[in-house]
C-alpha positions in Angstrom: -18.9 4.8 9.6 -17.8 1.3 7.9 -14.4 0.7 6.2 -13.9 -1.9 3.6 -10.6 -3.1 2.7 -10.3 -4.1 -0.9 -7.5 -6.1 -2.3 -6.5 -5.8 -5.7 -4.9 -9.2 -7.1 -3.8 -9.2 -10.9 -2.5 -12.6 -12.2 -0.5 -11.1 -15.1 2.2 -9.1 -13.7 5.0 -8.6 -16.0 7.8 -9.5 -13.3 6.2 -11.9 -11.6 3.0 -13.9 -13.4 0.6 -15.5 -11.2 2.1 -13.6 -8.0 -1.1 -13.7 -6.5 -0.9 -17.3 -6.4 2.7 -18.0 -5.4 2.8 -20.2 -2.9 4.5 -18.6 0.4 4.9 -21.3 3.2 2.2 -23.8 2.0 -0.6 -20.8 1.2 -1.2 -18.5 -2.0 0.7 -14.9 -1.6 -3.2 -13.2 -1.5 -4.0 -15.1 1.6 -1.7 -14.1 3.7 -2.5 -10.3 3.2 -6.2 -11.4 3.3 -5.8 -12.9 6.7 -3.9 -10.3 7.9 -6.1 -7.5 6.9 -8.8 -9.3 8.4 -7.2 -8.7 11.9 -7.3 -5.2 11.6 -9.7 -3.5 14.1 -11.1 -1.0 11.8 -12.3 -3.0 8.6 -16.0 -4.6 8.7 -15.0 -6.7 5.5 -12.3 -7.3 3.5 -12.9 -8.2 -0.1 -10.0 -9.5 -2.8 -10.8 -7.9 -6.3 -9.4 -9.9 -9.3 -9.9 -10.2 -13.0 -8.6 -13.8 -13.2 -10.9 -16.9 -12.0 -8.0 -18.9 -11.0 -7.3 -16.2 -8.2 -11.3 -15.7 -7.5 -11.3 -19.6 -7.0 -8.3 -19.8 -4.8 -9.8 -17.1 -2.4 -12.9 -19.1 -2.2 -11.0 -22.1 -1.2 -9.4 -20.4 1.7 -12.9 -19.1 2.6 -12.3 -15.4 1.6 -14.3 -12.9 -0.1 -13.9 -12.2 -3.7 -15.0 -10.1 -6.5 -14.8 -10.1 -10.3 -13.5 -7.4 -12.0 -13.3 -6.1 -15.6 -10.0 -7.1 -17.6 -9.2 -3.7 -18.8 -8.2 -1.6 -15.3 -4.6 0.1 -16.0 -4.2 0.5 -12.4 -4.9 -1.2 -8.7 -6.9 2.1 -8.0 -9.2 1.3 -10.8 -10.2 -2.0 -10.1 -10.7 -1.2 -6.3 -13.2 1.5 -7.7 -15.0 -0.9 -9.6 -15.4 -2.6 -6.1 -16.1 0.2 -4.4 -18.9 1.4 -6.4 -21.1 -1.3 -5.6 -20.3 -1.2 -1.6 -22.5 0.6 0.6 -19.7 2.0 3.2 -18.0 5.4 3.5 -14.2 4.5 3.6 -12.5 2.2 1.2 -8.8 1.0 2.1 -7.0 -0.1 -0.6 -4.6 -2.8 0.6 -1.7 -4.1 -1.8 -2.0 -7.6 -2.8 1.6 -7.9 -2.9 2.5 -7.4 0.7 2.1 -10.4 2.8 3.9 -9.2 6.1 1.5 -6.0 6.3 0.7 -5.2 9.7 -2.5 -4.6 11.2 -2.2 -2.2 13.4 -1.1 -0.3 10.1 -4.1 -0.4 8.3 -5.6 0.8 11.7 -3.2 3.6 12.1 -4.2 5.1 8.4 -8.0 4.4 8.8 -8.6 6.0 12.2 -8.0 9.6 11.3 -11.0 9.5 8.9 -13.2 8.6 12.1 -12.7 12.0 13.5 -11.8 14.5 11.0 -14.6 14.5 8.6 -12.6 16.6 5.6 -10.2 14.0 5.0 -10.5 12.4 1.8 -7.3 10.5 1.0 -4.7 9.3 3.5 -1.7 7.1 3.4 1.2 5.9 5.3 4.9 6.4 5.7 8.1 5.0 8.0 11.4 7.1 8.5 14.2 6.0 6.2 17.6 5.4 8.1 19.4 3.7 5.8 21.0 5.8 2.4 20.7 2.9 0.0 16.9 3.0 0.3 17.1 6.4 -0.2 18.3 6.1 -3.1 16.6 3.0 -4.5 14.1 3.7 -7.2 12.3 0.5 -6.0 11.8 2.8 -2.8 9.1 5.3 -3.1 9.8 8.6 -0.9 7.6 11.1 0.2 7.7 14.7 1.8 5.1 16.2 4.2 4.3 19.7 5.0 3.9 20.9 8.8 0.2 19.5 9.0 1.2 15.8 7.5 -0.3 16.2 4.0 2.1 15.2 1.3 3.9 17.5 -1.0 5.5 15.1 -3.3 6.3 11.6 -4.0 9.0 10.4 -5.7 11.1 7.6 -7.0 14.2 10.0 -6.6 16.0 10.5 -3.2 14.0 13.6 -1.5 14.5 15.7 0.2 18.1 16.6 -0.9 20.3 18.4 1.4 22.6 20.5 -0.7 25.2 21.1 2.2 26.0 17.5 2.5 28.0 15.7 -0.1 25.8 12.6 0.3 22.7 14.1 0.5 21.5 11.9 3.2 21.6 12.8 6.8 20.1 10.8 9.8 21.5 12.8 12.4 21.3 15.9 14.4 18.0 18.1 14.8 18.6 20.2 11.9 18.1 17.8 9.2 15.6 17.1 7.1 13.6 13.6 7.7 13.6 11.1 5.2 10.5 8.9 4.7 9.7 5.8 2.7 5.9 5.6 1.3 4.1 2.7 2.5 1.4 2.0 -0.8 -1.9 1.7 1.3 -4.4 4.0 0.6 -7.6 5.0 2.4 -10.4 6.9 1.0 -14.0 8.4 1.3 -15.9 6.2 -1.3 -17.2 9.0 -3.2 -13.9 10.5 -3.7 -12.4 7.0 -4.9 -14.8 7.0 -7.3 -14.1 10.7 -8.5 -10.5 9.9 -8.7 -10.5 6.6 -10.8 -12.7 9.0 -13.2 -10.1 11.3 -13.8 -7.5 10.9 -16.6 -3.7 10.2 -16.0 -1.3 13.3 -15.0 1.8 13.6 -16.5 3.8 13.4 -13.6 2.1 10.1 -12.1 3.1 9.0 -15.8 6.6 10.2 -15.4 7.3 8.6 -12.0 4.9 5.6 -12.6 2.7 6.7 -9.1 -0.7 6.4 -9.2 -1.0 8.8 -6.1 0.2 11.9 -8.0 -2.7 12.0 -10.0 -4.4 13.1 -6.7 -2.0 15.7 -6.1 -1.5 17.0 -9.8 -5.6 17.8 -9.6 -5.4 19.6 -6.4 -6.4 16.8 -4.0 -4.7 16.8 -0.5 -3.7 13.4 0.8 -2.7 12.9 4.3 0.2 10.9 4.8 0.3 9.2 8.7 3.6 8.2 9.9 4.0 4.4 11.4 6.8 2.3 13.1 5.6 -0.6 11.2 7.2 -1.6 7.8 5.9 -3.7 4.9 7.7 -5.4 2.4 6.0 -5.6 -1.5 6.8 -9.1 -3.6 7.7 -8.2 -7.1 10.1 -10.9 -8.2 10.2 -14.8 -7.1 13.4 -13.1 -5.1 11.2 -11.2 -3.2 9.1 -14.2 -2.3 12.4 -15.9 -1.2 13.3 -12.8 1.1 9.8 -13.0 3.0 10.5 -16.8 3.8 13.7 -16.2 5.2 12.5 -13.4 7.2 9.1 -14.9 8.4 11.6 -18.4 9.2 14.1 -16.2 11.0 10.9 -14.7 13.1 10.1 -18.3 14.4 13.1 -19.1 15.2 12.9 -15.9 17.2 10.0 -16.6 18.7 11.2 -20.1 19.5 13.9 -19.2 21.6 12.0 -17.0 23.7 9.4 -19.6 25.0 
């Protein structure tokens, strides 16, 4: 069974035009994502999917694999599906092109269940939240799961809400619910991805602006694997500066231990 990672990379971002080519310590943002994805143990290939010749040329320049897609795609999922239609693999992994700190083991954690559970058709990743400000932020997507680890709902709103607590957020005690951040890494059976991309957008998907809700609204289950790793998306130039500070701090920490 082969798994292929696909990185959708669009030039015309409304908040950060040209984001995939933004310089991050001497390399374009998309190169950081590509190189980290290539370190995954479960991916046989990694392909950048883009509609822009500038991004294509940048990927070729650093030795990556790239495929041009149509200009009409409303979402990254649709762009990934176009590439998937030409692949012969069974599993396709949608790796966000704006997360240069994605950890390769996180990709492996998301993919691994598909090698042993033949009925899985879609999966993603979550991480436990411990800060109320993240839980409250509409920029941090939350997920609640059932006892088998499948998604019940994704939302930008703070969920679940504890009616018994005035703040609504509790991280202490064994009797309270746990809070999870959704990380936008998706694993699909290839055939299911093509089916999902062919379906019309749904009301909850459009209300929350969360593509994964389309699968839930049509009744398809999504396995959500918990990870200890985190990832930071780049939506603005300020986000990019934050990542530079994080990487600089990490390098300084490594140097002090050597």
